[in-house]
MARLOLO-318915 format. One record per residue (C-alpha): residue number from 1; residue in one letter; chain; x, y, z. Coordinates in steps of 0.02 Angstrom, whole numbers, plus 50000, padded with zeros to 5 digits. Example, Ala and Ser with C-alpha at 12.3 -4.5 7.8 and 13.67 -1.06 7.14 Angstrom:
<atoms>
    i  aa  ch     px     py     pz
    1   A   A  50615  49775  50390
    2   S   A  50684  49947  50357
</atoms>
This chain:
<atoms>
    i  aa  ch     px     py     pz
    1   M   A  48396  49577  50607
    2   S   A  48428  49756  50661
    3   I   A  48544  49871  50754
    4   R   A  48454  49935  50906
    5   S   A  48407  50118  50893
    6   V   A  48502  50156  51052
    7   S   A  48672  50105  50982
    8   V   A  48742  50280  50979
    9   A   A  48672  50316  51151
   10   R   A  48757  50158  51215
   11   C   A  48922  50224  51148
   12   S   A  48898  50392  51235
   13   I   A  48855  50307  51399
   14   L   A  49012  50201  51381
   15   F   A  49125  50354  51371
   16   A   A  49036  50438  51516
   17   A   A  49051  50282  51623
   18   V   A  49237  50267  51588
   19   G   A  49264  50448  51635
   20   S   A  49164  50429  51795
   21   A   A  49255  50270  51844
   22   L   A  49421  50358  51825
   23   G   A  49362  50503  51930
   24   L   A  49379  50628  51788
   25   T   A  49292  50795  51793
   26   P   A  49151  50839  51672
   27   L   A  49194  50928  51509
   28   F   A  49217  51116  51522
   29   A   A  49280  51245  51397
   30   W   A  49464  51285  51412
   31   G   A  49567  51416  51324
   32   Q   A  49717  51369  51219
   33   I   A  49861  51330  51338
   34   E   A  50041  51336  51280
   35   E   A  50156  51208  51361
   36   G   A  50331  51217  51288
   37   S   A  50313  51185  51102
   38   V   A  50147  51092  51123
   39   S   A  49974  51171  51123
   40   R   A  49856  51088  51248
   41   G   A  49672  51113  51281
   42   V   A  49605  51128  51103
   43   I   A  49587  50987  50976
   44   E   A  49678  51051  50822
   45   E   A  49580  51061  50660
   46   V   A  49634  50920  50545
   47   V   A  49636  50950  50358
   48   V   A  49616  50793  50251
   49   T   A  49620  50759  50064
   50   A   A  49520  50597  50059
   51   M   A  49387  50678  49949
   52   R   A  49520  50738  49825
   53   R   A  49515  50914  49895
   54   S   A  49577  50993  50055
   55   Q   A  49439  50996  50186
   56   S   A  49424  51001  50373
   57   I   A  49389  50826  50436
   58   Q   A  49236  50896  50525
   59   D   A  49165  50962  50360
   60   T   A  49191  50801  50260
   61   P   A  49027  50706  50232
   62   V   A  49105  50535  50257
   63   S   A  49166  50433  50405
   64   I   A  49351  50466  50416
   65   S   A  49490  50455  50546
   66   A   A  49658  50542  50535
   67   L   A  49819  50512  50632
   68   S   A  49952  50647  50629
   69   S   A  50139  50617  50635
   70   E   A  50140  50671  50818
   71   A   A  50001  50548  50861
   72   L   A  50091  50408  50767
   73   D   A  50254  50443  50861
   74   D   A  50176  50464  51033
   75   R   A  50078  50302  51018
   76   G   A  50219  50206  50936
   77   I   A  50114  50165  50782
   78   R   A  50230  50087  50653
   79   D   A  50122  49971  50545
   80   M   A  49945  49915  50507
   81   N   A  49942  49799  50658
   82   D   A  49959  49955  50767
   83   I   A  49838  50059  50664
   84   K   A  49697  49933  50685
   85   F   A  49694  49972  50871
   86   A   A  49681  50159  50837
   87   T   A  49520  50149  50734
   88   P   A  49385  50025  50786
   89   S   A  49312  49984  50615
   90   L   A  49476  49921  50541
   91   Q   A  49540  49742  50558
   92   Y   A  49708  49680  50497
   93   G   A  49793  49512  50481
   94   S   A  49931  49429  50381
   95   V   A  49989  49254  50341
   96   L   A  50113  49182  50214
   97   G   A  50152  49350  50136
   98   G   A  49970  49399  50114
   99   H   A  49895  49549  50205
  100   N   A  49712  49586  50234
  101   I   A  49643  49756  50283
  102   T   A  49457  49744  50322
  103   I   A  49342  49891  50357
  104   R   A  49163  49858  50415
  105   G   A  49177  49676  50360
  106   I   A  49244  49705  50183
  107   G   A  49423  49656  50143
  108   S   A  49540  49569  50022
  109   F   A  49526  49406  49926
  110   N   A  49653  49315  49818
  111   R   A  49781  49446  49868
  112   Q   A  49675  49581  49788
  113   P   A  49632  49718  49913
  114   G   A  49455  49765  49956
  115   V   A  49518  49918  50048
  116   S   A  49631  50019  49936
  117   V   A  49794  50091  50000
  118   S   A  49879  50241  49923
  119   V   A  50046  50324  49961
  120   D   A  50051  50508  49912
  121   G   A  49909  50476  49791
  122   V   A  49987  50320  49712
  123   Y   A  49873  50169  49720
  124   Q   A  49955  50009  49786
  125   T   A  49899  49867  49674
  126   K   A  49945  49721  49789
  127   D   A  49901  49702  49972
  128   S   A  50077  49642  50013
  129   A   A  50164  49789  49930
  130   S   A  50060  49914  50029
  131   Q   A  50138  49852  50191
  132   M   A  50321  49863  50140
  133   Y   A  50358  50037  50204
  134   Q   A  50267  50160  50315
  135   L   A  50408  50283  50346
  136   D   A  50415  50468  50392
  137   L   A  50229  50498  50375
  138   E   A  50144  50667  50392
  139   R   A  49977  50583  50426
  140   I   A  49867  50433  50389
  141   E   A  49687  50453  50333
  142   I   A  49563  50309  50346
  143   A   A  49402  50337  50249
  144   R   A  49269  50208  50290
  145   G   A  49136  50150  50170
  146   P   A  49139  50125  49981
  147   Q   A  49245  50251  49886
  148   G   A  49208  50188  49711
  149   T   A  49179  50361  49637
  150   L   A  49341  50449  49684
  151   Y   A  49455  50297  49703
  152   G   A  49378  50165  49592
  153   R   A  49426  49981  49589
  154   N   A  49460  49885  49750
  155   S   A  49400  50022  49867
  156   N   A  49229  49949  49910
  157   G   A  49275  49937  50094
  158   G   A  49364  50104  50108
  159   V   A  49530  50191  50081
  160   V   A  49690  50207  50182
  161   N   A  49788  50360  50125
  162   M   A  49969  50376  50181
  163   I   A  50037  50551  50158
  164   T   A  50226  50559  50180
  165   A   A  50314  50711  50253
  166   A   A  50360  50843  50124
  167   P   A  50530  50928  50101
  168   T   A  50547  51089  50200
  169   R   A  50623  51257  50155
  170   E   A  50720  51259  50318
  171   R   A  50847  51129  50373
  172   E   A  50781  51003  50496
  173   G   A  50788  50819  50536
  174   Y   A  50812  50689  50669
  175   V   A  50901  50528  50716
  176   R   A  50808  50395  50815
  177   V   A  50872  50233  50891
  178   G   A  50774  50102  50986
  179   F   A  50789  49934  51071
  180   A   A  50652  49812  51122
  181   E   A  50623  49635  51182
  182   F   A  50677  49491  51070
  183   D   A  50837  49592  51039
  184   E   A  50748  49704  50915
  185   I   A  50849  49855  50857
  186   T   A  50777  50001  50759
  187   T   A  50861  50154  50685
  188   Q   A  50787  50296  50584
  189   A   A  50861  50456  50512
  190   V   A  50780  50601  50419
  191   Y   A  50855  50756  50339
  192   S   A  50755  50894  50255
  193   G   A  50807  51061  50185
  194   P   A  50836  51172  50033
  195   I   A  50953  51134  49889
  196   S   A  50920  51301  49804
  197   D   A  50790  51439  49807
  198   R   A  50674  51329  49704
  199   V   A  50715  51152  49759
  200   A   A  50702  51064  49929
  201   I   A  50747  50885  49973
  202   R   A  50695  50761  50106
  203   V   A  50787  50597  50138
  204   A   A  50722  50465  50259
  205   V   A  50803  50298  50303
  206   D   A  50739  50163  50421
  207   Y   A  50816  49998  50475
  208   K   A  50748  49862  50588
  209   D   A  50831  49702  50647
  210   T   A  50700  49593  50732
  211   G   A  50836  49501  50828
  212   D   A  50783  49333  50898
  213   G   A  50608  49334  50822
  214   W   A  50453  49304  50925
  215   I   A  50394  49133  50864
  216   D   A  50496  48990  50936
  217   N   A  50551  48868  50802
  218   L   A  50555  48692  50874
  219   A   A  50644  48623  50721
  220   P   A  50829  48594  50761
  221   E   A  50959  48711  50685
  222   S   A  50826  48826  50610
  223   A   A  50795  49011  50641
  224   N   A  50646  49072  50740
  225   L   A  50504  49147  50638
  226   M   A  50484  49336  50630
  227   E   A  50673  49347  50634
  228   G   A  50747  49456  50497
  229   E   A  50793  49629  50435
  230   T   A  50694  49768  50352
  231   T   A  50767  49923  50268
  232   N   A  50667  50067  50195
  233   A   A  50725  50227  50113
  234   R   A  50641  50373  50026
  235   V   A  50704  50527  49934
  236   K   A  50583  50669  49895
  237   L   A  50612  50827  49794
  238   A   A  50495  50976  49796
  239   M   A  50525  51094  49650
  240   N   A  50449  51264  49612
  241   M   A  50465  51265  49423
  242   S   A  50380  51434  49404
  243   E   A  50249  51542  49487
  244   Y   A  50115  51423  49423
  245   V   A  50199  51253  49412
  246   T   A  50266  51141  49550
  247   A   A  50337  50965  49540
  248   D   A  50361  50831  49673
  249   F   A  50475  50684  49638
  250   S   A  50486  50533  49751
  251   Y   A  50588  50374  49749
  252   S   A  50560  50240  49881
  253   V   A  50634  50069  49908
  254   G   A  50596  49938  50039
  255   E   A  50684  49773  50070
  256   S   A  50643  49634  50191
  257   S   A  50731  49468  50219
  258   G   A  50728  49328  50346
  259   A   A  50602  49205  50416
  260   M   A  50466  49339  50417
  261   D   A  50308  49238  50382
  262   Q   A  50199  49163  50518
  263   Y   A  50123  48990  50497
  264   E   A  50062  48895  50649
  265   W   A  49943  48750  50685
  266   I   A  49783  48809  50767
  267   T   A  49680  48648  50773
  268   D   A  49728  48466  50739
  269   N   A  49611  48375  50619
  270   R   A  49741  48263  50538
  271   E   A  49632  48108  50540
  272   L   A  49539  48186  50393
  273   S   A  49696  48190  50286
  274   E   A  49764  48016  50321
  275   P   A  49699  47944  50156
  276   L   A  49792  48079  50060
  277   N   A  49943  48099  50174
  278   P   A  49984  47933  50258
  279   G   A  50081  47951  50419
  280   I   A  50057  48138  50444
  281   S   A  49948  48111  50597
  282   E   A  50096  48030  50688
  283   E   A  50212  48179  50666
  284   A   A  50249  48303  50804
  285   I   A  50160  48470  50795
  286   S   A  50132  48614  50915
  287   L   A  49965  48694  50955
  288   T   A  50046  48817  51077
  289   P   A  50039  48999  51020
  290   F   A  50205  49069  50960
  291   Q   A  50278  48895  50929
  292   T   A  50297  48797  50768
  293   Y   A  50407  48676  50672
  294   A   A  50489  48755  50520
  295   D   A  50644  48692  50433
  296   S   A  50775  48801  50349
  297   T   A  50662  48835  50198
  298   A   A  50569  48961  50306
  299   E   A  50645  49114  50224
  300   S   A  50585  49268  50131
  301   D   A  50660  49402  50020
  302   R   A  50553  49551  49967
  303   K   A  50594  49711  49877
  304   F   A  50479  49855  49833
  305   E   A  50520  50007  49727
  306   L   A  50409  50156  49691
  307   T   A  50454  50304  49580
  308   S   A  50328  50443  49561
  309   L   A  50316  50618  49487
  310   T   A  50175  50737  49534
  311   L   A  50151  50896  49431
  312   N   A  50036  51037  49486
  313   L   A  49980  51176  49370
  314   D   A  49885  51325  49442
  315   M   A  49779  51399  49303
  316   G   A  49688  51520  49417
  317   W   A  49513  51457  49380
  318   A   A  49566  51277  49414
  319   Q   A  49714  51168  49464
  320   L   A  49777  51023  49359
  321   K   A  49871  50880  49443
  322   S   A  49963  50738  49358
  323   I   A  50025  50587  49457
  324   T   A  50138  50466  49363
  325   A   A  50209  50313  49451
  326   L   A  50310  50156  49419
  327   Q   A  50307  50014  49546
  328   D   A  50400  49849  49557
  329   F   A  50368  49721  49694
  330   Q   A  50472  49562  49700
  331   D   A  50410  49437  49828
  332   F   A  50492  49272  49873
  333   F   A  50457  49164  50024
  334   G   A  50477  48983  50069
  335   N   A  50406  48886  50214
  336   D   A  50386  48716  50292
  337   R   A  50206  48696  50235
  338   D   A  50158  48551  50349
  339   A   A  50235  48632  50505
  340   T   A  50273  48460  50579
  341   G   A  50434  48393  50650
  342   S   A  50479  48299  50489
  343   S   A  50475  48431  50350
  344   Y   A  50340  48337  50259
  345   V   A  50297  48468  50125
  346   R   A  50397  48623  50080
  347   S   A  50337  48768  49973
  348   L   A  50428  48902  49875
  349   D   A  50324  49049  49815
  350   S   A  50396  49186  49705
  351   S   A  50308  49327  49613
  352   D   A  50348  49489  49523
  353   T   A  50227  49634  49499
  354   E   A  50268  49781  49387
  355   S   A  50143  49921  49365
  356   F   A  50126  50091  49283
  357   T   A  49992  50213  49337
  358   Q   A  49942  50383  49271
  359   E   A  49810  50495  49345
  360   L   A  49752  50667  49287
  361   V   A  49642  50772  49402
  362   L   A  49568  50942  49365
  363   Q   A  49487  51028  49513
  364   S   A  49415  51195  49562
  365   Q   A  49348  51267  49724
  366   G   A  49228  51414  49719
  367   D   A  49101  51501  49829
  368   K   A  48955  51403  49757
  369   L   A  49031  51250  49673
  370   D   A  49180  51136  49705
  371   W   A  49214  51007  49571
  372   V   A  49338  50873  49521
  373   I   A  49354  50780  49356
  374   G   A  49488  50653  49316
  375   A   A  49552  50503  49221
  376   Y   A  49652  50354  49281
  377   Y   A  49754  50219  49193
  378   L   A  49834  50062  49266
  379   G   A  49944  49939  49171
  380   E   A  50009  49793  49273
  381   E   A  50109  49636  49234
  382   Y   A  50106  49498  49365
  383   T   A  50192  49328  49364
  384   R   A  50200  49197  49501
  385   N   A  50268  49023  49530
  386   L   A  50215  48911  49675
  387   F   A  50320  48754  49700
  388   L   A  50266  48618  49825
  389   D   A  50395  48482  49860
  390   S   A  50360  48326  49964
  391   D   A  50482  48194  50022
  392   R   A  50347  48060  50042
  393   P   A  50218  47975  49932
  394   A   A  50050  48060  49957
  395   L   A  49894  48120  49866
  396   G   A  49876  47943  49797
  397   L   A  50044  47955  49706
  398   P   A  50166  47807  49711
  399   A   A  50320  47913  49749
  400   P   A  50370  48080  49825
  401   Y   A  50298  48221  49720
  402   I   A  50319  48398  49658
  403   L   A  50173  48514  49617
  404   D   A  50222  48657  49502
  405   F   A  50097  48799  49481
  406   S   A  50159  48927  49354
  407   L   A  50066  49088  49322
  408   N   A  50157  49142  49165
  409   R   A  50052  49295  49129
  410   Y   A  49925  49398  49223
  411   D   A  49915  49567  49137
  412   T   A  49789  49695  49197
  413   T   A  49734  49852  49107
  414   S   A  49614  49969  49196
  415   M   A  49547  50137  49135
  416   S   A  49423  50249  49221
  417   F   A  49347  50422  49210
  418   F   A  49267  50511  49357
  419   A   A  49182  50673  49408
  420   D   A  49129  50736  49578
  421   G   A  49059  50901  49636
  422   T   A  48987  50992  49787
  423   W   A  48857  51128  49764
  424   N   A  48835  51253  49906
  425   I   A  48648  51277  49884
  426   T   A  48636  51391  50037
  427   E   A  48757  51447  50170
  428   T   A  48708  51296  50275
  429   F   A  48662  51160  50149
  430   R   A  48775  51071  50024
  431   L   A  48737  50936  49897
  432   S   A  48874  50821  49828
  433   A   A  48867  50700  49683
  434   G   A  48992  50595  49588
  435   V   A  49009  50461  49455
  436   R   A  49149  50348  49394
  437   H   A  49156  50228  49247
  438   T   A  49287  50089  49253
  439   N   A  49341  49964  49122
  440   D   A  49454  49818  49174
  441   E   A  49538  49693  49058
  442   I   A  49638  49539  49111
  443   D   A  49748  49429  49001
  444   E   A  49801  49273  49098
  445   A   A  49893  49109  49065
  446   H   A  49946  48973  49187
  447   V   A  50001  48791  49191
  448   N   A  49984  48666  49334
  449   Q   A  50095  48512  49329
  450   V   A  50122  48358  49439
  451   F   A  50291  48271  49449
  452   V   A  50349  48116  49542
  453   K   A  50529  48097  49598
  454   T   A  50602  47933  49532
  455   P   A  50730  48001  49587
  456   D   A  50731  48134  49450
  457   P   A  50568  48230  49427
  458   L   A  50454  48146  49300
  459   L   A  50302  48238  49232
  460   I   A  50149  48127  49253
  461   A   A  50006  48250  49235
  462   E   A  49963  48424  49175
  463   T   A  49808  48463  49274
  464   C   A  49777  48633  49195
  465   N   A  49843  48729  49045
  466   Q   A  49736  48883  49028
  467   A   A  49742  49051  48941
  468   K   A  49599  49175  48957
  469   E   A  49555  49354  48919
  470   E   A  49413  49438  49013
  471   D   A  49347  49614  49034
  472   W   A  49219  49703  49143
  473   S   A  49142  49876  49145
  474   E   A  49054  49960  49289
  475   S   A  48989  50131  49337
  476   T   A  48980  50184  49519
  477   Y   A  48890  50333  49595
  478   R   A  48889  50442  49750
  479   L   A  48760  50564  49818
  480   A   A  48772  50657  49984
  481   G   A  48684  50800  50071
  482   Q   A  48755  50897  50217
  483   Y   A  48672  51026  50330
  484   D   A  48757  51140  50457
  485   L   A  48665  51142  50622
  486   S   A  48784  51278  50683
  487   D   A  48959  51342  50649
  488   E   A  49026  51192  50745
  489   S   A  48910  51048  50698
  490   N   A  48830  50968  50546
  491   V   A  48732  50815  50491
  492   Y   A  48746  50721  50327
  493   G   A  48667  50579  50231
  494   S   A  48746  50485  50086
  495   Y   A  48726  50347  49960
  496   S   A  48884  50275  49882
  497   Q   A  48936  50126  49780
  498   G   A  49093  50020  49786
  499   Y   A  49171  49911  49653
  500   K   A  49300  49775  49673
  501   A   A  49375  49708  49513
  502   G   A  49338  49534  49449
  503   G   A  49476  49413  49407
  504   I   A  49538  49241  49358
  505   A   A  49596  49123  49495
  506   P   A  49779  49091  49452
  507   F   A  49792  48906  49497
  508   E   A  49618  48846  49449
  509   C   A  49543  48784  49286
  510   S   A  49380  48877  49311
  511   P   A  49283  49023  49237
  512   A   A  49325  49201  49285
  513   Y   A  49238  49276  49435
  514   D   A  49143  49440  49423
  515   P   A  49167  49602  49519
  516   E   A  49095  49632  49691
  517   L   A  48974  49776  49715
  518   V   A  48922  49869  49873
  519   D   A  48778  49991  49892
  520   A   A  48801  50091  50051
  521   F   A  48684  50209  50144
  522   E   A  48752  50316  50286
  523   V   A  48693  50455  50400
  524   G   A  48813  50548  50513
  525   Y   A  48839  50689  50637
  526   K   A  48999  50788  50669
  527   A   A  49028  50924  50798
  528   R   A  49153  51024  50901
  529   F   A  49109  51072  51080
  530   N   A  49178  51171  51226
  531   G   A  49276  51297  51125
  532   G   A  49362  51162  51024
  533   A   A  49407  51052  51172
  534   T   A  49297  50909  51110
  535   T   A  49262  50833  50939
  536   L   A  49128  50703  50907
  537   S   A  49083  50601  50754
  538   A   A  48941  50476  50743
  539   A   A  48874  50374  50597
  540   A   A  48749  50237  50558
  541   F   A  48760  50137  50397
  542   Y   A  48686  49996  50296
  543   Y   A  48772  49896  50156
  544   D   A  48694  49788  50023
  545   Y   A  48844  49680  49973
  546   T   A  48820  49578  49814
  547   D   A  48920  49450  49715
  548   F   A  49054  49434  49849
  549   Q   A  49204  49330  49796
  550   V   A  49239  49168  49890
  551   S   A  49319  48997  49874
  552   Q   A  49186  48863  49858
  553   V   A  49188  48674  49842
  554   I   A  49100  48622  49682
  555   G   A  49097  48432  49667
  556   T   A  49270  48387  49732
  557   A   A  49364  48542  49671
  558   T   A  49393  48708  49759
  559   V   A  49349  48850  49642
  560   T   A  49329  49038  49654
  561   R   A  49152  49100  49630
  562   N   A  49034  49244  49661
  563   A   A  48920  49177  49795
  564   G   A  48760  49266  49835
  565   D   A  48734  49420  49941
  566   A   A  48771  49487  50113
  567   Q   A  48721  49635  50217
  568   V   A  48806  49746  50345
  569   L   A  48718  49855  50473
  570   G   A  48814  49961  50596
  571   A   A  48846  50115  50699
  572   E   A  49006  50207  50746
  573   L   A  49057  50339  50871
  574   E   A  49223  50430  50886
  575   L   A  49269  50559  51017
  576   S   A  49421  50661  51069
  577   S   A  49413  50778  51218
  578   Y   A  49528  50877  51331
  579   L   A  49452  50847  51502
  580   N   A  49563  50983  51573
  581   E   A  49736  51052  51540
  582   Q   A  49820  50886  51579
  583   W   A  49701  50749  51525
  584   L   A  49652  50698  51348
  585   L   A  49523  50562  51317
  586   S   A  49499  50484  51146
  587   G   A  49408  50332  51084
  588   G   A  49290  50249  50965
  589   V   A  49156  50115  50959
  590   T   A  49091  50014  50812
  591   L   A  48939  49902  50823
  592   L   A  48909  49783  50677
  593   E   A  48778  49657  50628
  594   T   A  48833  49562  50472
  595   E   A  48763  49409  50387
  596   Y   A  48779  49307  50231
  597   K   A  48619  49285  50132
  598   D   A  48604  49145  50002
  599   F   A  48773  49059  50018
  600   I   A  48802  48870  50007
  601   N   A  48975  48796  50036
  602   F   A  49064  48638  50092
  603   D   A  49187  48631  50237
  604   G   A  49326  48506  50209
  605   L   A  49363  48508  50396
  606   N   A  49184  48458  50435
  607   P   A  49136  48340  50292
  608   A   A  48997  48253  50391
  609   D   A  48885  48407  50373
  610   G   A  48899  48405  50183
  611   F   A  48851  48561  50090
  612   Q   A  48792  48692  50213
  613   N   A  48676  48839  50190
  614   L   A  48772  48977  50277
  615   S   A  48634  49106  50273
  616   G   A  48634  49204  50436
  617   N   A  48818  49173  50477
  618   A   A  48927  49324  50514
  619   L   A  49049  49391  50385
  620   N   A  49233  49354  50408
  621   N   A  49340  49482  50500
  622   A   A  49187  49576  50563
  623   P   A  49173  49576  50754
  624   D   A  49005  49632  50824
  625   T   A  49088  49755  50943
  626   S   A  49251  49850  50924
  627   I   A  49308  49977  51053
  628   N   A  49466  50079  51071
  629   L   A  49497  50200  51215
  630   G   A  49648  50310  51246
  631   L   A  49691  50414  51398
  632   R   A  49837  50536  51402
  633   F   A  49910  50636  51544
  634   F   A  50025  50785  51513
  635   S   A  50140  50859  51643
  636   R   A  50283  50983  51652
  637   G   A  50448  50932  51730
  638   F   A  50626  50873  51705
  639   G   A  50660  51016  51584
  640   G   A  50520  50968  51465
  641   E   A  50349  50892  51443
  642   L   A  50306  50716  51500
  643   S   A  50156  50624  51428
  644   L   A  50089  50459  51494
  645   A   A  49972  50362  51380
  646   A   A  49866  50207  51396
  647   D   A  49775  50139  51244
  648   V   A  49658  49992  51261
  649   A   A  49569  49903  51119
  650   Y   A  49432  49772  51132
  651   R   A  49368  49658  50995
  652   S   A  49223  49539  51018
  653   R   A  49225  49367  50937
  654   V   A  49285  49373  50757
  655   Y   A  49262  49233  50629
  656   F   A  49395  49198  50498
  657   R   A  49295  49068  50399
  658   E   A  49115  49076  50345
  659   F   A  49052  48917  50427
  660   G   A  49012  48992  50597
  661   A   A  49110  48865  50700
  662   T   A  49194  48926  50859
  663   E   A  49353  48835  50802
  664   D   A  49358  48956  50655
  665   S   A  49355  49109  50767
  666   Q   A  49451  49211  50895
  667   H   A  49353  49242  51054
  668   G   A  49340  49418  51121
  669   Y   A  49505  49495  51176
  670   T   A  49580  49656  51244
  671   V   A  49749  49730  51202
  672   L   A  49832  49863  51312
  673   N   A  49974  49974  51248
  674   L   A  50069  50091  51365
  675   N   A  50183  50236  51318
  676   A   A  50282  50365  51416
  677   T   A  50361  50504  51314
  678   W   A  50473  50648  51368
  679   K   A  50510  50798  51255
  680   S   A  50636  50931  51304
  681   D   A  50588  51114  51309
  682   S   A  50710  51151  51167
  683   G   A  50631  51014  51060
  684   A   A  50802  50938  51030
  685   W   A  50780  50777  51131
  686   E   A  50641  50649  51148
  687   A   A  50634  50484  51240
  688   R   A  50497  50353  51241
  689   V   A  50475  50192  51339
  690   F   A  50334  50075  51291
  691   A   A  50245  49913  51323
  692   K   A  50150  49841  51176
  693   N   A  50019  49712  51220
  694   A   A  50064  49742  51401
  695   T   A  49950  49605  51470
  696   K   A  50021  49470  51354
  697   E   A  49857  49439  51263
  698   E   A  49860  49293  51141
  699   Y   A  49746  49327  50993
  700   L   A  49731  49265  50814
  701   V   A  49740  49388  50669
  702   S   A  49712  49261  50529
  703   L   A  49659  49080  50509
  704   G   A  49626  48960  50366
  705   G   A  49571  48780  50351
  706   V   A  49677  48657  50251
  707   A   A  49584  48493  50232
  708   S   A  49720  48412  50126
  709   V   A  49844  48427  50271
  710   G   A  49715  48413  50409
  711   G   A  49693  48564  50518
  712   R   A  49680  48750  50539
  713   F   A  49832  48858  50514
  714   G   A  49852  49041  50554
  715   A   A  49948  49182  50636
  716   Y   A  49942  49268  50804
  717   G   A  49960  49452  50843
  718   P   A  50128  49505  50917
  719   P   A  50160  49456  51099
  720   R   A  50206  49579  51236
  721   Q   A  50357  49686  51193
  722   L   A  50444  49809  51308
  723   G   A  50564  49936  51236
  724   F   A  50628  50113  51224
  725   E   A  50686  50237  51092
  726   V   A  50782  50401  51095
  727   T   A  50766  50540  50965
  728   R   A  50883  50686  50931
  729   R   A  50805  50823  50826
  730   F   A  50897  50967  50744
  731   G   A  50858  51120  50641
  732   A   A  50695  51218  50630
  733   R   A  50559  51178  50756
</atoms>
C-alpha cells in the first residue's frame, strides 16, 4: 500500500486545469492595490500561535490553516460544519448531542475528542461543549497532525484553536441581522472600546432562531427537528495592570434549546431485531433524507459557561503566562429512540461537566534560541444519567421496561509538564525539539438497572454496579528540522507523537481501555511567489496509529477495547493566489490511504459473517480524496466593493463503520456554497446574500448501526439554504 509519488504533482495539475478551464490568466506579480478599505493583490502574512509563540504561518514547521475574521464573514462560516469545507483534511459530524472532529482519519470516541479544541488557550474537555459558541472570532487556526508535546492529551489528530476578538482602545462595533430559509432569524451585536486609560471592554451577543427546522417530523403534533433557539454572549476585559503586567478576563455563556438533535433511519434491518423487539418491523419508518418520526420527547436544553483569567508578566528575558479557567457544561436531550410511528422507545440523557484548568507557560524568543516550558493541570467532575423507557414488552422481558444507566462519578485529574525549543543553528537552518510528560487519573462509579412496569417500576436486575480507579502515564516527543531555500520558501521534516487519554466505558462492566498513541512523520514545503500574490503549502505524512479505541463484540456483549494498529499515509496541498487585481483563487487537496491492521470485530447488522478480520479496511471518517476550491471576484461599484464567491468542496466515499460495507458509507459528494457581499466605501454598511449547499446535495455526516433496534441511524448535512444578512458597523475602522 502506498501513496503514489506523483500525488503533489496531481494536486498542482488540478489547480492549473481549473484555472485553464475558467479561462484565467497565468500568475504574474502584482503590486499592492488599494480598493476602498481592502488591500487586493497580495496575500497578507498570517501570524499564528499554534506552536505557543507568534510565528508567520509560512515559517511554522507544521501543516496549519488559518481563517481570519474577514474570511469567516465573507464565506459565511459559522460552525464546524462550515469549517470542514474550508480545509480538506478535516471532517465533522454530529448525532444525538455528540460531535466528532476528525483530521487525517483520527477523531473522537466515547465523546472524548481526538482533535483538541481550545478557545483563547482554554482546552475544551468535551466534544459537545466545544461546539456551543463560535462568536466574534479574530481567527481560527487548524493544526494538523499530532500535537502531543505542546497540547497534550486528546490532540493526537490535531488542534483547532479559536481566538476571539480582543477589546480595542477605540470605540467600535456592529449590529448584524439575517434571515434565511426555514424561517431562520439571526442577530448579532458587538461593542468594543475603552473604560479607562488602562481597561478596555468587548461585549458580543448572538441569537439564532432556527424557525421551522429542516427535518420534517412525521409524528403528529410534534415539532420538526433542528427547530430551536441558541443564544451566546461573551464579555472580555483587557487590563494594563502596569508596564510589565497585563490581564485578560473573559466570561462566556451559551444556551441552546429545542428539538436540536438529528436522528434518522438510514437502512432498514429490523428483521434482525424481531426476537428482541416483537412488532417493531411492522411500524412505519422513513428512509427519506430529512424526514423522521419523533414524538414530543425530542427536546434538548444545553448551557455552557466559561470563565477565564489570563495574566501576562514581561520579565524582559522571558514572558510568563498564566491561564486559569472554570467551565460548566449542562447537557440534556431526549429523543424518540426508535424513530417509528409508534414511539416504541424513548430516551432521556442528561449530564453535567464541571472542570478547572490551570496552565503556566514561560517562554523566550532570542536570536539563536526560542524556548517554551510549561505545566498544565485539569480537574474535571462528570456525571451522566441515560434513561430508556419502552411502552412494550421487549428484550425478553414480560412487561414494558425501563433501563436506567447512572454514571454517578467520573472524576478526571490530569497533570503534565512540557518543554519545547527552536535552535537557529544558522541563518537558514533551524532545529526544534519538545517533550511532554502526562499523568492521568480517573475515579469512576456507575450502576445499570433494569425495571419492568407493573404498572409501577419494579427493579428486577442490576446488571452492573462498578467502581474503579485507574491511572496512566505517557511521555510524547517532537523533533523537527527546517531549512530556508530562500527568503520566501522553506522545507521541513518532523517526527511527532500524539496521546489520547485512556478511560473507563461509563455503561459497561469491563476493564479500562488504554490510551491511543500516534507516531507521525511529515515532510513539507512552504513558499510565497509573485511578490506575495501566491502562497503554497505542501506536505506528505505517515502515521503509525496504535491501540486505537473501539467498541467490539466479545461473546455477546459490546465492550470498549484497544484493538490493534492502523496506519495513515497521505499528501496535502494548499494554495492561495491573486490571479490579477480582481480574481482570487484558493483551494486544497488531501489524498489519504488508511487501513486497519490486526482488528477483529463482529457486526450485529451482518451476523452471518461472524467475527471478521477487518485488516485492510479504511479508517472511519477518512475519505481517500478531499478537495476544496474557492474562487472570488472583486469589483468596484454601487458606492463600495462587491465580492462574488463560489466555494466547492468534494469528498470521496467515506466510511462511518469499520466493516467496509457500502451501506456503512456515504458515496462521493460535492457541496457548492455561493456568497455575494457588498461593503460600502465608508465601511459603515455591509450586505451579504448566500446559498449554502446550492445544489441541494444530500450527504451523511454520521452513521451508526444499532442491531438491537434493527438498522442504521445517522444524520445528514444541512440542506440547501438561501438567505441574506445586513451589517451596520460604527466607530474606528
